[in-house]
Structure formats: structure tokens, C-alpha cells
C-alpha positions in Angstrom: -0.1 -0.1 0.1 1.6 3.3 -1.0 2.3 5.7 1.7 0.3 8.8 1.7 2.7 12.2 2.2 1.5 13.7 5.8 0.0 17.0 5.5 1.9 20.1 7.0 1.0 21.3 10.6 0.3 24.9 10.9 1.0 26.3 14.0 -1.4 29.1 15.6 1.4 31.0 16.7 3.2 31.2 12.9 3.1 34.7 11.5 2.5 35.3 7.9 -0.6 35.4 5.5 -2.8 32.6 5.5 -2.3 29.5 3.1 -5.2 27.8 1.2 -3.9 23.8 1.6 -5.0 21.3 -1.2 -8.0 20.4 0.9 -9.4 23.8 0.8 -8.9 24.5 4.3 -8.3 28.3 5.1 -5.1 29.0 7.5 -6.0 31.2 10.4 -5.2 35.2 9.9 -2.2 36.5 11.5 -2.7 37.9 14.6 -1.6 41.8 14.2 1.7 43.2 15.6 1.1 45.5 18.5 2.8 48.8 17.7 2.2 52.6 17.7 -1.5 53.4 16.3 -1.6 55.7 13.8 -2.8 59.3 14.2 -6.5 59.6 13.3 -7.2 62.9 10.9 -9.5 65.3 12.5 -13.3 65.4 11.8 -14.1 67.8 9.2 -16.0 70.8 11.0 -14.3 70.2 14.6 -12.7 73.1 16.0 -9.4 73.2 17.4 -8.2 74.6 20.4 -10.2 77.9 21.0 -7.6 80.9 21.2 -8.8 83.9 23.5 -10.3 86.9 21.3 -8.5 90.3 22.1 -10.4 92.3 24.2 -12.4 94.9 22.4 -11.8 98.4 23.2 -14.9 100.4 23.0 -15.6 104.1 21.9 -17.7 106.4 24.0 -20.5 105.9 21.2 -20.6 101.8 22.1 -21.5 102.7 25.7 -24.6 104.3 26.5 -24.3 105.9 30.1 -27.7 106.5 32.0 -27.1 109.9 33.8 -28.8 110.1 37.2 -31.7 112.6 37.1 -31.4 115.5 39.2 -34.4 116.7 41.1 -35.3 120.0 40.4 -35.7 123.1 42.8 -39.0 122.5 45.0 -41.0 125.5 45.6 -43.0 125.4 48.6 -47.0 125.8 48.0 -46.8 128.8 50.2 -44.8 130.8 47.7 -46.4 130.2 44.6 -48.5 132.9 42.8 -52.0 132.7 43.2 -52.2 132.2 39.6 -50.2 129.0 40.0 -52.3 127.5 42.4 -55.3 125.4 41.6 -58.5 126.7 41.7 -60.6 125.0 44.6 -63.9 123.3 43.6 -66.7 125.6 44.8 -69.9 124.5 46.8 -73.3 126.5 47.2 -75.6 125.1 49.7 -78.6 127.5 49.7 -79.3 129.0 53.2 -80.9 132.1 54.8 -79.0 134.1 57.1 -80.4 132.9 60.0 -80.1 129.3 59.1 -76.5 129.7 57.6 -74.5 128.7 60.5 -76.4 125.7 61.3 -75.9 124.5 57.3 -72.1 125.5 58.3 -72.2 123.3 61.1 -73.9 120.6 59.1 -71.4 120.7 56.4 -68.4 120.5 58.7 -70.0 117.1 60.2 -70.2 115.6 56.8 -66.6 116.5 56.0 -65.5 114.9 59.5 -67.6 111.9 58.4 -66.1 111.3 55.2 -62.5 111.2 56.5 -61.7 114.8 56.5 -59.0 115.8 59.3 -60.6 118.4 61.9 -57.4 120.6 60.7 -58.0 120.7 57.4 -61.2 122.7 57.8 -61.4 126.6 58.6 -64.8 128.3 59.2 -65.6 131.7 58.2 -68.6 133.3 59.4 -69.7 136.9 57.8 -72.0 138.1 60.8 -71.7 136.8 64.6 -69.2 134.9 65.7 -69.3 131.3 66.0 -70.1 130.1 69.5 -67.0 128.2 69.9 -64.9 131.4 68.7 -66.8 133.2 71.4 -65.7 130.9 74.0 -62.2 130.5 73.0 -61.7 134.6 72.6 -62.8 134.6 76.4 -59.5 133.5 77.1 -57.8 135.7 75.3 -56.5 136.3 71.4 -53.2 134.6 72.5 -54.6 131.3 73.4 -57.1 131.7 70.5 -54.7 132.0 67.9 -52.5 129.4 69.2 -54.9 126.8 68.7 -55.3 128.1 64.7 -51.3 127.5 64.9 -51.6 124.3 66.4 -53.8 123.4 63.2 -55.1 120.2 65.0 -59.1 121.3 65.1 -61.6 123.0 63.0 -60.8 126.7 63.6 -63.6 129.0 63.4 -63.0 132.6 62.4 -65.3 135.8 61.7 -64.5 137.8 58.7 -62.9 140.5 59.9 -60.0 138.2 61.6 -60.2 135.8 58.5 -57.4 137.5 56.8 -54.9 136.3 59.7 -56.2 132.4 59.3 -53.8 130.4 57.0 -54.8 128.3 54.0 -56.6 125.4 54.5 -57.5 122.5 52.4 -61.4 123.2 53.0 -63.0 126.6 53.9 -66.6 126.7 54.9 -67.9 130.2 54.7 -71.7 130.6 57.0 -73.2 134.2 55.0 -75.0 134.7 58.6 -75.5 138.5 58.0 -73.1 141.4 57.5 -73.8 142.2 54.0 -70.8 144.7 54.0 -68.7 142.0 54.8 -69.6 139.4 52.8 -68.0 141.4 49.5 -64.5 141.1 50.9 -65.3 137.7 53.1 -65.8 135.3 50.0 -62.9 136.4 47.7 -60.7 135.8 50.8 -62.3 132.7 51.6 -61.7 131.5 48.0 -57.7 132.3 48.2 -57.7 130.3 51.5 -59.4 127.2 50.4 -56.8 124.7 48.8 -59.3 122.2 47.3 -63.1 123.1 48.2 -65.0 126.2 49.0 -68.5 125.3 50.6 -70.5 128.5 51.1 -73.7 128.5 52.9 -75.8 131.3 52.3 -78.4 132.9 49.6 -77.4 131.9 46.2 -77.6 135.7 44.4 -75.8 137.4 47.2 -72.8 134.8 46.9 -72.6 134.9 43.0 -72.5 138.8 43.2 -69.5 138.6 45.8 -67.6 135.7 44.0 -68.4 137.0 40.1 -69.3 133.5 38.9 -72.5 131.8 38.6 -72.8 128.4 41.2 
């Protein structure tokens, strides 16, 4: 019997390309030899290391500086001319000379009930003095005007003393007589009223004294 030559044995550790044997078997692929890795090319679009941008020097036109608003000079209300002050609202309560004082008292009560401070109200009478004024004057004019200067309560003055009284937000005038005093008392009362002037009296006489139709 003829001898069959033995097939050459290929060891796994052998390096080199695989060889195809006659029987059609493929030799194992050789393992790669370790070595330095090739440098991968940079990916397209990937930025490199960022370089610090040089500082931008802004010109004065690039920066908007907000200047602080300086308050203007404040003018005290007392120093304003009469033309610059607001004209008070005028309200007329028709009443006879005999009932004007009672109508003024009711007007004061309504003002206080609505939230007005007592020190906001000045009452002027054109005829007889208000009973409160008579009582306070009995202690002397110094004590009487001291209460006016305190400004914490309703103050009652007659037409002859109204020029000495200071302005208040509301002035109530009781036209309870003194026809000669009405012509002077009503314009003075309007000048003393800061926001509201209430006149209790004859409408015709009031309109004539103020020069307006109410």
C-alpha cells in the first residue's frame, strides 16, 4: 500500500499570510503585531483649540451711560403765586342768614364723617361769631390763635379776622349776615381754600360777591 504523505501542520503562532491547503481549508489569519497607532485625521468641522479673543476696546459711542436724574428745585406751595395754585372747587348750600350757621355746622360734620381731618377745615362767619370762637376768645386772643397755629382742630374765625388765618384744604363760609363783609369775605375765603370752598348762604348774594355763577 503506497504511503500518503502527511499534510504539513501549521501552528497558530506562526506569522504570515494564511495559506490555502490542497484540501480547501483556510489557514488562520495571523494576529496583528502590536505597534504605535496611526494618528486619526481630524473630523471635518470640529474646531481646534479656541484662542482667546483680544479685548474689544469700546469707543464712547458704544457705551450708553445713564445719567442720574437730578430733582429740580422744590418750590413751597406758600411761595407760589395765586395764578399758579389750583382753583378750589366751589359748592353752594342755599341757606338764609338765620340758617347759614346751622348749614355750615352740618357741612363740617359731613366733612369729618367722610374722612377729612379736623385740622383741614376753616370756618368763616360773615355775621355773628361762631359760639366756639366766642368761647375761645374769652381766654384771650393769644390762646385763641395758638389753637389756630396748632392746626389740629376745626378753626372758626369771623370775616374781620379771616385775613390772619392760614390756608386750609377746605374752607366753609357761613353767610349769616354782615352784608358789607360778604363782598370781602368770600374772595378771601376762596384764596384760603386749597381744594374745596363751601358757601352757605343766599345764592344771589354769593354769586354777586364771587363774580361767578354757581
